[in-house]
N, C-alpha and C positions, 0 to 999 in steps of 0.2 A: 459684400463679399460672401457672407454666410448664406444669403438668400439663394444664390446660385450654386451652392455647394454640391447638391445632389447631381446636377447635370455635369458639373466639372468632374466629379468622381467617375461618372459613367464613361467619360471620354478619355480617362487616363488608364494606362497599362497597369495591371496588378503587379505588385512587387512582393518579394519575400524578405521579411525582416527577422533578425535574431536579436532577442532582448535578454540581456544577462544581468541577473541581480536578485533582488529581494522579492519573495512571494509571501504575503501575509493574508490573514483573514481579518477584514475590517468590520467592526461593529460601530455604526455611525448613527448618532442621535442628534435630532434637532431640538433645541431647548431655548428658553428665554435667556439663559446665561449659564456659564459653567458653575458647578456647585461649589459652595464654600465648605469649610471643615464641618463635618457632622451634619451636613445638609442633605436631604433627599429631594430629588427633582423628578417630576413626571415629564417625559419627553413628549413633544407634540407630533413627532414623526421619527421613523428610524428605517434603516436599511442595512443589509449585510452584503458584502461583496469581497472578492479577492482584491488585494491591494499590494502596495509597494511601488516604488518609482518605475522600475522596468516593467512591472506587470500592468500598471495603468497605461503606460506608454504603448505596450503591445496591444491592449484592447483598443486604444484609439487608432493605432495603425491599421488594425484589422477592420475597424468600423469605416475607415476611409477607403475600403475596397481592396485591401491587400491580404496577404497571408502572414500571420505572426506566430512565432515560436518563442516561448519564454523558457530560458534555461536557468533553473534555480533549484533550491531544496524544498520539496513538498512533503514527502514521506507517506506513511501508510496509516496514520492515526485516523479514526473515524471522522474527525472534524475536517479532514482534507477533502471529504466529499463535497462540502460546501464550496471549496475552492474550485474543484474540478467541474462541478455543475455550472458555476458562474462563468468560468472561462470557456467551457464548451458552448454555452449560450451565445457567447460573443465570438465564436470561431477562432479561439486562440489555443494552439497546441502547447502542451507542457512536455519539456524534456527534463525529467527529474534527476538531479544529481545524487540523490540518496533515497531511492524509492522504498527502501525497507525501513527507513527511520521510524520507530514506533511512537516517538513523543509528539505532543501537539505542535502544530505549526505556530510561528509567531502570530500573536493576536494583537491588534491595535484597537483600543477603545477611544472613540473620537466624539467630542461634543461640539456641535456647530451652533454658534449664537445666532438666533433667528433674525435679530435686527441688523446685524453687521456682516454676517457671513464669515466672521472669524472663527477659528477652530482651536480647540485644546486637545492635545493628543498624548496618550500614554501608551507605550508599546515596547516590544523587544525586537530589535532588528536582527540582522543575520550573524551577529557576533558568535552566537552559540551554535550556528548551523553552517560553519565554513566548510566548503568542499575542496577536494583536491582536483587538480587539472586532470588527473587520471580518471576522474569520474565523467569526463566529457564524452558523449557518444561519438563514435568514429565518423558517422555520416552527417554530423550536425551542420556542415557547410554546404550541403547539397542545394544548389540554385539560390544561394543567399545573395541579396542585393545590397543590404545594409545591416550594420551591427550597432546596437546601443548597449553601453555598459554603464550601470549606475553606481559602481564602486562598492556594493555590498558583498560581492564575492571577488575579493582581490586576486587570489591566485588563478581562479578560473577566468576572471575578466582579463587578466594579463595574457593568458594563453590564447584566449579567443581573439583579443585585439592583435596580438602578434601574428597569428595565423591569417587573420583577415587582411592585415597590411601586406603580407606576403602574396596574397591572392588578389590584391588591388580592390578589395571590398572596403568601402568607406566606413570609418569608425566614428561614432558619436559618443561623447560622454555626457551623462546627466550629472552635472556638478552641483547638486543641491547643497551639499556641505562637504568640507574636506574630510577625507577618510585616510587613515594611515595606510600607506602602500599605493596610493593613487599615482605617486611619482613613477611607479614601475609601469603603469599603463600609458601615461602621457606621451611617450615617444612614438606610439603607434596611432595616435589620434589625428583625425582630419578635421573634426568639428567639436570644439569644446563649448558647450552651451551650459552656462553656470548661473546660479542665483547670486543675489547680492550677499548671501551668507557664506559664499565659498571663499575661504581664506586659507591658502596654502601656508606652510610654515614661513614665518618672517614677513608675511604680507599684512599690511594694515590698511592700505588704501586700494581703491579700484585700479589705479594705474600700476601699482605693484603687482596686482593679480594679472593684469594684461602682460606685463613684462615677464613675470614668472612663466606663464603659459607659452609666451612667445619664445622663451629660451629652449623649449622643446620642439621648436620649429612647427608648431601647430598653425596651419595656414588660415584657419577661420575660428574666431573666438567671439562669443557673445555673452553678455551679462544682463540678466533680466532683473527688474526692480518692481515686481508686482504690477500695479496699475500705472507706474511711471515708465518713461521711455526706455527702450532697450538700447544699450550701448554695444557697439561691435567693432571689431578689427578684422578686416578681410584683405588678404594680400597687401598688408601694410597701409590700407586705407581705412580710416576710422570715421564713424558716423553714428547717428541715433535713429531709432524707429519709434514713432508714436504708437501706443497701443490703444485699442478701442476703450472708450469710457462707458461703463455700464453700472447699473445698480446691482451689487453682488448679493446673491442669496447664500452662496456657499463657495468659499475659495479652496476647499479641500481638493487636492489632486490636480489643481490647475497647472502647476509646473510639470507634472507627469504627463498630462494631456498635451501640453505645449510640446514636450519632447517627442511624443508619439506622432503628433501632427507634423512637426519639423522633419522627422524621418521620412514621412510620406512626401512632403513637398520638395525636399532637397534633391530628390531623385529626378525632378523635372524642372526645377526652378533654380535661379541663382541664390546666393546666400541671403542677401537682404530680403528678397521676395519670399523666400521660404520662412524666414523669421516673422515677417509681417503676416503671412497667412496662418502660421501656427499661432500667433498672438490672437488673431481673430477667432480661431477655434477655441482657444483656452478662455478667452473672455466670454464667449457664448456659453461655455460650460458652467461658468460661475453664476449664471442666471437660474440654475436649477440645484436642488438639494441632492447631495450625494455625488458619486463619481460616474454614474451611469445614465441618469434620467435625461440628461441633455441629448443623448443619442436616440431617445424614444420619440422626440418631437420632429416632425417632418419640416424640413427647411425649404 
């Protein structure tokens, strides 16, 4: 599936996606293991990139031949130039919800274990950089084909999802984990694509999560489980999808990449096929260190 990716992309119409949520600066290190208390480690490799669920999804969506716009808080601190240059390199536009914000952007420090591909992360999310829906640019919906909301900007995410629903633009949520206020966005969602760590209030089992999301009349729901099969519910039909088996070098951002690829494929495929093809893209990305190097290899 991945082998013929380039030719498939060339034959598909380019779309425009709006990705709403977290924008960070990621400092990513490859090491033998995460450090213990008072231990100093020398990394074997490192990379710097813009990050955040919506941001990595936007980069993936653009890489697959589309136009992507990330709506989030970036600000004017000198460090943001690293974010701008990275996203410009991958043809992702930024609609800044607070362009004059002088403080540093959220920074994530990430250590990837070389032998397993597992990662340890310390970061600050968007809790301190919440924006008002009044900050949303007036022309943000021009020619938009799909919207993804990652839940890190709840008020803005709700306003965008509500407007998208009114304009019959499909809305996808990246349910990496439950965030307070997500329930205000769910009534406007067409595709809820969540991780196994997504537990709304009162939910302890996967079936309860499906039932909770179904109560908002979301027609298509999927829950990913890393390298294990995806479970989904689509138009009251449930099934599973096997994901590719690979030897992982780095699992960082795989879920974000999955969501960006899903947004690409769902505009031309049915729900199960879009999930399967997104899983193939995400699995391939895990063969490479960092969130960008998989895109540099010709398929």
